[in-house]
C-alpha positions as CSV (number, residue, x, y, z in Angstrom):
1,M,-16.0,-7.8,6.5
2,K,-12.3,-8.5,6.1
3,I,-10.2,-5.4,5.3
4,A,-6.5,-5.4,4.5
5,V,-4.4,-2.2,4.6
6,I,-1.0,-2.3,2.9
7,N,1.6,0.3,3.8
8,N,5.4,0.7,3.6
9,N,5.8,1.2,7.4
10,D,4.0,0.8,10.7
11,S,4.9,4.3,11.9
12,G,2.7,5.9,9.2
13,L,-0.1,3.6,10.0
14,F,0.1,4.3,13.7
15,H,0.4,8.0,13.4
16,F,-1.9,8.8,10.5
17,R,-4.4,5.8,10.2
18,R,-4.8,4.8,13.9
19,E,-8.2,6.3,14.3
20,L,-9.4,4.7,11.0
21,L,-8.1,1.2,12.0
22,A,-9.7,1.5,15.5
23,E,-13.0,2.6,14.0
24,L,-13.0,-0.3,11.5
25,V,-12.4,-2.8,14.3
26,S,-15.1,-1.2,16.5
27,Q,-17.6,-1.6,13.7
28,G,-16.8,-5.4,13.8
29,H,-14.6,-5.6,10.7
30,E,-11.6,-8.0,10.7
31,V,-8.7,-5.7,9.9
32,F,-5.2,-6.8,8.7
33,V,-2.2,-4.6,8.1
34,L,0.5,-5.8,5.8
35,C,3.7,-3.9,6.4
36,P,7.3,-4.5,7.5
37,P,7.6,-5.1,11.3
38,G,8.6,-2.0,13.3
39,S,8.4,-0.4,16.7
40,F,4.6,0.5,16.4
41,I,3.3,-3.0,15.6
42,N,2.4,-3.7,19.3
43,E,0.4,-0.5,19.5
44,I,-1.4,-1.4,16.2
45,E,-2.2,-4.9,17.4
46,L,-3.6,-3.5,20.7
47,L,-6.3,-1.8,18.5
48,G,-7.4,-5.3,17.5
49,V,-5.7,-5.3,14.2
50,K,-3.8,-8.3,12.9
51,H,-0.3,-7.7,11.6
52,V,1.1,-9.6,8.6
53,P,4.8,-8.9,8.2
54,I,6.0,-8.3,4.6
55,P,9.5,-7.6,3.3
56,L,9.2,-4.1,1.8
57,H,12.3,-2.1,0.9
58,R,11.5,1.6,0.5
59,F,14.0,2.1,-2.4
60,I,14.4,0.3,-5.7
61,N,15.3,-3.3,-5.2
62,P,14.3,-5.4,-8.3
63,V,14.7,-8.8,-6.5
64,G,13.1,-7.5,-3.4
65,D,10.2,-5.9,-5.3
66,V,9.4,-9.2,-7.1
67,R,9.6,-11.0,-3.7
68,L,7.3,-8.3,-2.3
69,F,4.7,-8.8,-5.1
70,W,4.5,-12.6,-4.7
71,N,4.4,-12.3,-0.9
72,L,1.5,-9.9,-1.2
73,V,-0.3,-12.3,-3.6
74,R,0.2,-15.2,-1.3
75,H,-0.9,-13.4,1.9
76,L,-4.0,-11.8,0.2
77,K,-5.1,-15.2,-1.2
78,K,-4.8,-16.6,2.4
79,I,-6.6,-13.7,4.1
80,K,-9.3,-13.3,1.3
81,P,-10.1,-9.7,2.2
82,D,-13.3,-8.0,0.8
83,I,-11.4,-4.7,0.5
84,V,-7.7,-3.8,0.2
85,E,-6.5,-0.3,0.9
86,T,-3.1,0.7,-0.3
87,I,-1.0,3.6,0.9
88,T,2.4,4.9,-0.5
89,I,3.9,4.1,-3.8
90,K,4.9,0.4,-3.7
91,P,1.7,-0.7,-2.1
92,N,-0.2,1.6,-4.6
93,T,1.5,-0.2,-7.5
94,F,2.6,-3.7,-6.5
95,G,-0.1,-4.0,-3.8
96,V,-2.9,-3.2,-6.2
97,L,-1.6,-5.6,-8.9
98,A,-1.2,-8.3,-6.2
99,A,-4.7,-7.7,-4.9
100,R,-6.1,-8.0,-8.4
101,M,-4.2,-11.2,-9.0
102,A,-5.4,-12.5,-5.6
103,G,-9.0,-11.9,-6.7
104,V,-9.9,-9.0,-4.3
105,S,-13.2,-7.5,-5.3
106,K,-12.6,-3.9,-4.0
107,I,-9.3,-2.0,-4.1
108,V,-8.8,1.6,-2.9
109,S,-5.6,3.6,-3.0
110,L,-4.4,6.7,-1.2
111,V,-1.6,8.7,-2.8
112,A,-0.2,10.8,0.0
113,G,2.2,13.1,-1.9
114,A,3.9,12.4,-5.2
115,G,7.3,11.5,-3.7
116,E,10.9,12.1,-4.7
117,G,10.4,10.5,-8.1
118,F,8.2,13.4,-9.1
119,A,10.5,16.3,-8.0
120,D,11.4,19.0,-10.5
121,D,15.2,18.8,-10.4
122,Q,16.0,15.2,-11.1
123,T,19.1,13.2,-11.7
124,F,19.1,10.4,-14.3
125,K,18.3,7.9,-11.6
126,Q,15.4,10.0,-10.3
127,K,14.0,10.3,-13.9
128,S,14.2,6.6,-14.3
129,V,12.3,6.1,-11.0
130,H,9.8,8.7,-12.2
131,Y,9.1,6.9,-15.5
132,A,8.9,3.5,-13.8
133,A,6.5,4.9,-11.2
134,R,4.3,6.5,-13.8
135,F,4.2,3.2,-15.7
136,L,3.3,1.2,-12.6
137,Y,0.7,3.7,-11.5
138,R,-0.9,3.5,-14.9
139,Q,-1.0,-0.3,-14.8
140,A,-2.3,-0.5,-11.2
141,G,-4.7,2.4,-11.7
142,R,-6.8,0.3,-14.1
143,F,-7.8,-2.0,-11.2
144,V,-8.5,0.6,-8.5
145,D,-12.1,1.3,-7.5
146,K,-11.2,4.6,-5.8
147,M,-8.0,6.6,-5.6
148,W,-7.5,9.6,-3.3
149,F,-4.7,12.2,-3.8
150,L,-3.4,14.2,-0.8
151,N,-0.6,16.8,-0.9
152,C,0.1,16.4,-4.6
153,T,-0.8,17.9,-8.0
154,V,-2.1,15.4,-10.5
155,Q,-2.2,15.8,-14.2
156,V,-4.6,13.3,-15.7
157,K,-4.1,12.5,-19.4
């Protein structure tokens, strides 16, 4: 089985998902990580995981976000994974929508904390991010087979 994991950085994958990646490889799955290049990519590749570099900017970047979306669609169409797992806000939104557009049959997401866009005391910019994130999560959430929430309170409406 081909499994693609999309995250916003290699450090989080290495420190928090290393055992999962290694186990998937040991079970004979072909595992790809789609994330920006960083200092932990070599260690991740030593696990037997294939790295696909993507340009992902952590903060709002409209042009970069459109580029990210189309890069994800292109890479996922090429890889043809059976399952895509997304972690962090941009992968959980843009990555899910790209996976759907690429025809991936199973999509799972991990929301590891709500993030700054959901803090109580917010500036106008943070409120704008909050509403944009809620809108994108609602759109992407329609296409997710499973979604796990860690370290956050969720109010479902």
